[in-house]
C-alpha positions as CSV (number, residue, x, y, z in Angstrom):
1,M,26.6,19.7,-14.5
2,G,23.6,21.1,-16.3
3,T,20.0,20.3,-15.5
4,T,17.5,18.8,-17.9
5,S,13.8,19.8,-17.4
6,V,10.9,17.4,-18.3
7,D,7.3,17.2,-17.4
8,V,7.3,13.7,-16.0
9,L,10.0,11.3,-14.7
10,T,9.3,7.7,-13.9
11,I,11.6,5.7,-11.7
12,G,11.3,2.3,-13.3
13,A,10.0,1.2,-16.7
14,G,7.8,-1.7,-15.7
15,G,4.0,-2.0,-15.5
16,G,3.8,0.8,-13.0
17,A,5.6,3.2,-15.3
18,Y,5.4,2.7,-19.0
19,P,1.6,2.8,-19.4
20,A,1.6,6.2,-17.7
21,A,4.5,7.3,-19.8
22,F,2.8,6.5,-23.1
23,R,-0.5,8.0,-22.0
24,L,1.2,11.2,-20.9
25,A,3.5,11.4,-24.0
26,S,0.4,11.0,-26.2
27,A,-1.0,14.1,-24.5
28,G,2.1,16.0,-25.4
29,L,4.1,15.9,-22.2
30,T,7.8,15.1,-22.2
31,V,8.7,12.0,-20.3
32,V,11.9,10.3,-19.1
33,M,11.9,6.7,-17.8
34,V,14.8,5.6,-15.7
35,D,15.4,1.9,-15.2
36,P,18.4,-0.1,-14.1
37,K,17.6,-2.8,-16.7
38,G,17.4,-0.2,-19.6
39,V,14.4,-2.0,-21.0
40,M,10.6,-1.9,-20.6
41,S,8.4,-4.2,-18.6
42,G,10.2,-4.6,-15.3
43,N,10.6,-7.8,-13.4
44,C,7.5,-9.4,-14.9
45,L,9.2,-10.0,-18.2
46,A,12.7,-10.1,-16.9
47,E,12.3,-12.9,-14.4
48,G,8.7,-13.1,-13.3
49,C,5.2,-13.8,-14.6
50,V,5.9,-14.1,-18.3
51,P,8.9,-16.5,-18.3
52,S,7.6,-18.5,-15.4
53,K,4.3,-19.1,-17.1
54,A,6.1,-20.0,-20.3
55,V,7.7,-22.9,-18.3
56,R,4.5,-23.6,-16.4
57,E,2.5,-24.0,-19.6
58,M,5.0,-26.6,-20.9
59,A,4.7,-28.4,-17.6
60,H,0.9,-28.3,-17.9
61,H,1.0,-29.7,-21.4
62,M,3.1,-32.5,-20.1
63,Y,0.7,-33.1,-17.2
64,R,-2.2,-33.5,-19.6
65,S,-0.3,-35.6,-22.1
66,V,0.7,-38.1,-19.3
67,R,-3.0,-38.3,-18.3
68,F,-4.0,-39.1,-21.8
69,R,-1.5,-41.9,-22.4
70,E,-4.2,-44.5,-21.7
71,F,-5.8,-43.4,-24.9
72,G,-2.7,-44.1,-27.0
73,I,-2.0,-40.3,-27.2
74,E,1.8,-39.7,-27.0
75,G,3.0,-38.6,-23.6
76,G,5.3,-39.3,-20.8
77,S,8.5,-39.0,-22.9
78,A,11.6,-37.5,-21.3
79,V,11.6,-33.8,-20.8
80,D,13.9,-31.7,-23.0
81,Y,14.4,-28.9,-20.6
82,A,16.9,-27.1,-22.7
83,R,14.1,-26.6,-25.4
84,I,11.7,-25.4,-22.7
85,V,14.3,-22.8,-21.6
86,L,14.8,-21.9,-25.3
87,H,11.1,-21.3,-25.7
88,K,11.0,-19.2,-22.5
89,D,13.9,-17.1,-23.7
90,R,12.3,-16.7,-27.2
91,V,9.1,-15.4,-25.6
92,Q,11.0,-12.9,-23.5
93,K,13.1,-11.6,-26.5
94,T,10.0,-11.3,-28.7
95,R,8.2,-9.2,-26.1
96,Y,11.3,-7.0,-25.6
97,A,11.4,-6.4,-29.3
98,Q,7.7,-5.4,-29.3
99,H,8.3,-2.9,-26.5
100,Q,11.3,-1.4,-28.2
101,K,9.2,-0.8,-31.4
102,E,6.5,0.9,-29.2
103,L,9.2,3.1,-27.6
104,E,10.7,4.1,-30.9
105,A,7.3,5.2,-32.2
106,M,7.1,7.8,-29.4
107,S,9.2,10.9,-30.0
108,N,8.8,12.5,-26.6
109,I,9.7,9.5,-24.3
110,R,13.3,8.9,-23.4
111,L,14.4,5.6,-21.7
112,M,17.6,5.9,-19.7
113,K,19.5,2.9,-18.2
114,G,20.5,3.8,-14.7
115,H,19.6,4.5,-11.1
116,A,17.6,7.6,-10.0
117,R,17.8,9.2,-6.6
118,F,16.0,12.2,-5.2
119,L,18.0,15.4,-4.6
120,D,14.8,17.2,-3.7
121,A,11.1,16.8,-4.4
122,H,11.5,17.9,-8.1
123,T,15.1,17.1,-8.8
124,L,16.7,13.7,-9.4
125,L,20.2,12.6,-10.1
126,V,20.5,9.7,-12.6
127,D,23.6,7.6,-12.4
128,H,24.1,5.7,-15.7
129,G,27.5,4.1,-15.3
130,K,29.4,6.6,-17.4
131,G,28.5,9.6,-15.2
132,S,25.4,11.2,-14.0
133,E,22.6,13.6,-15.2
134,R,20.5,15.9,-13.1
135,I,16.8,16.0,-14.2
136,K,14.2,18.4,-12.9
137,S,10.6,17.2,-13.3
138,R,7.2,18.7,-12.6
139,Y,5.8,15.2,-11.7
140,V,7.5,12.0,-10.6
141,I,6.1,8.5,-10.7
142,V,7.9,6.2,-8.4
143,A,7.5,2.7,-10.0
144,S,10.7,1.1,-8.8
145,G,9.0,-2.2,-8.0
146,A,10.2,-4.9,-5.6
147,D,13.1,-7.3,-5.3
148,I,13.7,-10.7,-3.9
149,F,14.0,-11.0,-0.2
150,I,16.7,-13.2,1.2
151,P,16.0,-14.2,4.8
152,P,18.8,-14.2,7.4
153,I,19.3,-17.9,7.2
154,P,22.9,-19.0,7.3
155,G,23.7,-20.2,3.7
156,A,20.7,-18.7,2.1
157,S,22.8,-16.3,0.0
158,R,24.3,-19.3,-1.8
159,C,20.9,-20.7,-2.9
160,L,18.9,-20.2,-6.0
161,T,16.0,-17.8,-6.5
162,S,13.3,-17.4,-9.1
163,R,15.9,-15.3,-11.0
164,D,18.1,-18.3,-11.6
165,F,15.1,-20.2,-13.1
166,F,13.4,-17.6,-15.2
167,S,15.7,-14.8,-16.2
168,L,17.0,-14.6,-19.8
169,N,19.8,-17.2,-20.2
170,P,19.1,-18.6,-16.7
171,S,21.7,-20.3,-14.6
172,V,19.5,-23.3,-14.1
173,T,19.6,-25.2,-17.4
174,D,18.9,-28.7,-16.1
175,I,16.0,-30.0,-14.1
176,P,17.2,-30.7,-10.5
177,E,16.8,-34.2,-9.3
178,S,15.8,-32.9,-6.0
179,L,14.7,-29.4,-5.1
180,A,14.0,-27.8,-1.7
181,I,12.0,-24.5,-1.7
182,V,12.2,-22.3,1.3
183,G,8.9,-20.4,1.4
184,G,5.3,-21.5,0.7
185,G,4.0,-18.4,-0.9
186,Y,2.7,-18.2,-4.5
187,I,6.2,-18.2,-6.1
188,G,7.3,-21.2,-4.1
189,V,4.2,-23.2,-4.6
190,E,3.9,-22.4,-8.3
191,T,7.6,-23.5,-8.8
192,A,7.0,-26.6,-6.8
193,A,4.0,-27.6,-8.9
194,M,5.7,-27.1,-12.3
195,Y,9.1,-28.7,-11.4
196,R,7.5,-31.7,-9.8
197,I,5.8,-32.4,-13.1
198,L,9.0,-31.8,-15.0
199,G,10.7,-34.4,-12.8
200,S,12.2,-32.9,-9.6
201,A,11.5,-34.4,-6.2
202,V,10.3,-31.3,-4.4
203,T,10.0,-30.3,-0.7
204,V,8.5,-27.0,0.4
205,F,9.4,-25.5,3.8
206,E,6.8,-23.0,5.2
207,S,7.1,-21.4,8.6
208,S,3.4,-20.6,9.0
209,E,0.6,-23.1,9.7
210,E,-0.4,-23.2,6.0
211,I,1.0,-22.4,2.6
212,L,-0.2,-19.4,0.6
213,G,-0.7,-17.1,3.5
214,G,-3.4,-14.5,3.0
215,V,-5.4,-16.8,0.6
216,E,-8.9,-17.9,1.6
217,T,-8.5,-21.0,3.9
218,S,-11.1,-23.1,2.0
219,L,-9.4,-22.3,-1.3
220,V,-6.0,-23.4,0.0
221,R,-7.5,-26.6,1.4
222,E,-9.2,-27.4,-1.9
223,L,-6.1,-26.6,-3.9
224,R,-3.9,-28.9,-1.7
225,S,-6.3,-31.8,-2.3
226,L,-5.6,-31.4,-6.0
227,L,-1.9,-30.7,-6.0
228,D,0.5,-33.6,-6.9
229,P,0.5,-35.6,-3.6
230,S,4.2,-36.4,-4.1
231,I,5.1,-32.7,-3.4
232,R,6.3,-32.8,0.2
233,I,5.0,-29.7,2.0
234,L,6.3,-29.1,5.5
235,T,4.5,-26.4,7.5
236,E,5.3,-24.8,10.9
237,V,9.0,-25.4,10.3
238,S,12.0,-23.2,10.8
239,V,15.0,-23.6,8.5
240,D,18.1,-23.0,10.7
241,E,20.9,-23.4,8.2
242,I,21.6,-24.4,4.6
243,R,25.0,-26.0,4.1
244,K,26.8,-26.8,0.8
245,S,27.7,-30.5,0.6
246,D,29.6,-32.6,-1.9
247,C,26.4,-33.7,-3.6
248,G,24.4,-30.5,-3.3
249,F,23.0,-29.0,-0.1
250,E,21.9,-29.9,3.4
251,V,18.8,-28.1,4.7
252,R,18.8,-28.2,8.5
253,Y,15.4,-27.5,9.9
254,R,13.2,-28.0,13.0
255,K,9.5,-28.5,13.4
256,R,8.0,-25.7,15.4
257,R,5.8,-27.9,17.5
258,G,7.3,-31.1,18.8
259,P,5.9,-33.3,21.6
260,E,4.3,-31.3,24.5
261,G,4.6,-28.1,22.4
262,R,8.4,-28.1,22.5
263,E,10.6,-27.5,19.4
264,S,11.6,-30.8,17.8
265,A,15.1,-32.0,17.2
266,M,17.1,-30.8,14.2
267,E,16.4,-32.7,11.0
268,V,18.4,-32.7,7.8
269,L,17.3,-32.9,4.2
270,F,19.8,-33.6,1.4
271,V,18.9,-32.1,-2.0
272,Q,20.7,-31.2,-5.2
273,K,19.4,-27.6,-5.3
274,V,17.7,-25.1,-2.9
275,M,15.5,-22.2,-3.9
276,I,14.7,-19.3,-1.7
277,A,11.1,-18.1,-2.2
278,A,10.6,-16.1,1.0
279,G,8.9,-13.1,-0.6
280,R,9.8,-9.7,-2.0
281,H,10.5,-6.3,-0.6
282,P,9.8,-2.8,-2.1
283,V,12.7,-1.0,-3.7
284,I,12.6,2.5,-2.3
285,P,14.7,5.0,-4.3
286,E,17.5,6.7,-2.4
287,G,16.4,10.1,-1.0
288,T,12.7,9.2,-0.8
289,E,12.7,9.2,3.0
290,R,13.7,12.9,3.1
291,L,10.7,14.0,1.0
292,G,7.9,13.4,3.6
293,V,6.0,11.1,1.3
294,G,5.4,8.4,4.0
295,I,6.8,4.9,3.9
296,G,4.9,2.0,5.6
297,S,5.7,-1.6,6.2
298,R,4.5,-2.6,2.7
299,G,6.0,0.3,0.8
300,I,5.4,4.0,-0.1
301,L,2.0,5.2,1.2
302,V,-0.5,6.4,-1.4
303,N,-4.1,7.4,-1.7
304,P,-6.6,5.8,-4.2
305,A,-5.4,8.4,-6.8
306,M,-1.9,6.9,-6.4
307,Q,-0.6,10.2,-4.9
308,T,1.8,10.3,-2.0
309,A,1.7,13.0,0.7
310,V,3.6,15.1,-1.7
311,P,0.9,15.7,-4.4
312,H,3.1,15.8,-7.5
313,I,4.8,12.5,-6.5
314,F,3.0,9.3,-7.3
315,A,3.9,5.7,-6.4
316,T,2.6,2.9,-8.5
317,G,3.0,-0.9,-8.7
318,D,4.8,-3.1,-6.2
319,V,6.6,-0.2,-4.5
320,N,3.4,0.7,-2.8
321,G,2.6,-2.9,-1.8
322,I,-1.2,-2.5,-2.3
323,T,-1.7,-5.2,-4.9
324,P,1.7,-6.6,-6.0
325,L,0.6,-7.8,-9.5
326,F,1.6,-6.6,-12.9
327,H,-1.9,-6.0,-14.1
328,A,-2.6,-4.0,-11.0
329,A,0.5,-1.9,-11.6
330,V,-0.7,-1.2,-15.1
331,R,-4.0,0.1,-13.9
332,Q,-2.3,2.1,-11.1
333,S,0.0,3.6,-13.7
334,I,-2.9,4.8,-15.9
335,V,-4.7,6.2,-12.8
336,A,-1.6,8.3,-12.0
337,A,-1.4,9.5,-15.6
338,H,-5.1,10.6,-15.6
339,N,-4.5,12.5,-12.3
340,I,-1.4,14.2,-13.6
341,L,-3.3,15.3,-16.7
342,G,-6.1,16.5,-14.4
343,G,-3.6,18.8,-12.5
344,E,-3.1,16.6,-9.5
345,R,-6.8,16.3,-8.9
346,S,-8.4,12.9,-8.2
347,C,-9.9,12.4,-11.6
348,D,-9.4,8.6,-11.4
349,Q,-8.9,6.1,-8.6
350,F,-7.6,2.6,-8.2
351,D,-10.1,0.0,-7.0
352,A,-8.1,-2.9,-5.5
353,S,-11.3,-4.9,-4.7
354,S,-11.8,-5.8,-8.4
355,V,-8.3,-6.9,-9.2
356,P,-8.2,-10.6,-9.9
357,T,-5.4,-12.8,-8.5
358,T,-4.3,-16.2,-9.9
359,I,-1.9,-18.6,-8.3
360,F,-0.6,-20.6,-11.3
361,T,-0.1,-23.9,-9.7
362,I,-1.3,-27.0,-11.5
363,P,-4.2,-26.9,-11.2
364,A,-4.5,-23.1,-10.6
365,V,-6.6,-21.2,-8.1
366,S,-8.0,-17.7,-8.7
367,Y,-10.0,-15.2,-6.7
368,V,-11.3,-11.6,-6.8
369,G,-13.2,-9.3,-4.4
370,I,-14.4,-10.3,-0.9
371,T,-13.7,-13.8,0.3
372,E,-15.9,-15.9,2.6
373,D,-13.4,-15.4,5.4
374,R,-13.4,-11.6,5.0
375,A,-17.2,-11.5,4.7
376,R,-17.5,-13.3,8.1
377,E,-14.9,-10.9,9.6
378,Q,-16.9,-7.9,8.4
379,G,-20.2,-9.4,9.5
380,L,-21.6,-9.2,6.0
381,S,-24.7,-11.1,5.0
382,V,-23.9,-12.9,1.8
383,L,-25.3,-15.7,-0.3
384,K,-23.0,-18.2,-2.1
385,G,-23.6,-19.7,-5.6
386,E,-21.6,-22.7,-6.4
387,Y,-20.8,-24.9,-9.5
388,R,-18.7,-28.0,-9.1
389,Y,-16.4,-29.1,-11.9
390,S,-17.5,-32.7,-11.4
391,E,-20.6,-31.6,-13.3
392,D,-18.7,-29.7,-16.0
393,S,-18.3,-30.9,-19.6
394,R,-15.0,-29.2,-20.2
395,A,-13.5,-30.5,-17.0
396,Q,-14.7,-34.0,-17.9
397,I,-13.2,-33.7,-21.4
398,L,-9.8,-32.7,-20.0
399,G,-10.0,-35.4,-17.3
400,E,-9.7,-32.7,-14.5
401,P,-13.0,-32.7,-12.6
402,G,-11.7,-31.4,-9.3
403,G,-12.5,-27.9,-8.1
404,G,-15.2,-25.5,-9.3
405,I,-16.6,-22.0,-9.2
406,R,-17.9,-20.1,-6.2
407,L,-19.6,-16.7,-6.3
408,L,-20.5,-14.5,-3.3
409,F,-23.4,-12.1,-3.6
410,E,-24.7,-9.4,-1.3
411,S,-27.9,-10.5,0.4
412,G,-30.9,-8.6,-0.8
413,S,-29.5,-6.9,-3.9
414,L,-27.7,-10.1,-5.0
415,R,-24.8,-7.9,-6.2
416,L,-21.7,-9.8,-6.9
417,I,-19.0,-9.0,-4.4
418,G,-16.5,-11.9,-4.7
419,G,-15.7,-15.0,-6.6
420,S,-13.1,-17.8,-6.9
421,V,-12.2,-20.6,-9.2
422,V,-10.2,-23.7,-8.4
423,G,-9.2,-25.9,-11.4
424,V,-9.8,-25.8,-15.1
425,D,-9.3,-22.4,-16.8
426,A,-9.2,-20.6,-13.4
427,G,-6.9,-17.8,-14.7
428,N,-9.2,-17.0,-17.6
429,L,-12.5,-17.3,-15.8
430,I,-11.5,-14.9,-12.9
431,G,-11.2,-12.1,-15.4
432,E,-14.8,-12.5,-16.5
433,I,-15.9,-12.6,-12.8
434,G,-13.8,-9.6,-12.0
435,L,-15.3,-7.6,-14.8
436,A,-18.8,-8.5,-13.6
437,L,-17.8,-7.5,-10.1
438,S,-16.3,-4.1,-11.1
439,G,-19.4,-3.4,-13.2
440,G,-21.8,-4.0,-10.3
441,M,-23.5,-6.9,-11.9
442,T,-26.0,-9.1,-10.0
443,A,-26.9,-12.8,-9.9
444,Y,-29.7,-11.9,-12.3
445,D,-27.3,-10.4,-14.8
446,L,-25.0,-13.4,-14.7
447,A,-27.8,-15.9,-14.9
448,R,-29.2,-14.2,-18.1
449,F,-25.9,-14.4,-20.1
450,A,-25.6,-17.4,-22.4
451,D,-22.0,-18.3,-21.9
452,Q,-20.4,-20.8,-24.3
453,H,-20.8,-24.5,-24.2
454,P,-18.8,-26.7,-23.7
455,M,-16.6,-24.3,-21.8
456,A,-16.0,-24.0,-18.1
457,S,-17.2,-20.4,-18.2
458,E,-20.8,-21.5,-18.5
459,G,-20.4,-22.5,-14.8
460,I,-20.5,-18.8,-13.9
461,G,-24.1,-18.5,-15.0
462,K,-24.9,-21.8,-13.5
463,A,-23.4,-20.7,-10.1
464,A,-25.6,-17.6,-10.3
465,R,-28.7,-19.6,-11.2
466,S,-28.2,-21.8,-8.2
467,L,-29.6,-18.9,-6.1
468,L,-32.6,-18.1,-8.3
């Protein structure tokens, strides 16, 4: 077996890999991307953020149309879920075609379908189904992502996951009459919100005291007050077993705290479908553990330059567990590329504090930077500017006046250090807030900007002016 030599090999072709590959190839380096899917964009396009939001937006349109029925505007008709799935698939295929054109335009990038494993710190063996190829690379970017975690619950392996709902040509092609979701993280709660609107009776099981663990307590509380109240959310419960039945599934569970602090008796919920949404785990390429790169509980350990303890090996995206979001992976990928071009020096660094997060429930919740809880934990002196959507013209126009915008500023300097949005346009507004935060802007800067009317974004300036 011969050995091919390249400048850079990426393990994966998703958001943590291909932005670096294109940047490096543009600079004249030879790049090989190895990915088991054989296509670019990773899990985000295959079964994650893009297809799930394609379904979510259809559910959101339905949500608004039903609200406007009182004005004689058409709404509330039966859902044609097959057409929603067709739309989702069409979006995925369109984006795959775009990525293929981008790839074909680059002469010094090669995309291989297969699995890569380390033989040593510079040499990898790529298994591609019809054999294997040995590749020696000056630099390696590990961007192998994360995969669905199936908890050790008897029967869990027979249940659905997000892949069954959102992959191309998904196995779920009809809306379940009833759906149990095991896991109250962002995937579980987003799915619960959209499929309740589409017609499923939804129950969410969460083992912790509250859903959306790690999210600011006050944001979760406000979001829950705005979610469809018919979504049944059970917290502090343990799912002991999931059994197949003639009509679907039996979810056997216990409440953690019964009378006098004792575990309650077993309860059973009968549903048509069960979805496991218990989180994701990093995919560590075979042989990585022998290299001395360092692997922690969340994934491969890296510094802000995205370097591991082995300087020519970088780890970007979900595999390092820092900020498991596609847009964060893209930024990390570009950071790695810059530092490779700089000869392994730290020419660029990833700033996790300015990466916005949106939970695409209906309504959505977004946040960026330091939260109120974290500020209290760190003993920071902060001032809060707030704007409620009950005062907002766009929220009133849409008939969605719940929620609002909150901004946190450093006392004295009034520098923006955090922000959140619950409700209308949350996913869009948090980008503007995040850009202001990363640019070191102050309440004075935000207050001076004449944002558009009648748009919810004008609330950012109003929140800042509430302190001045």
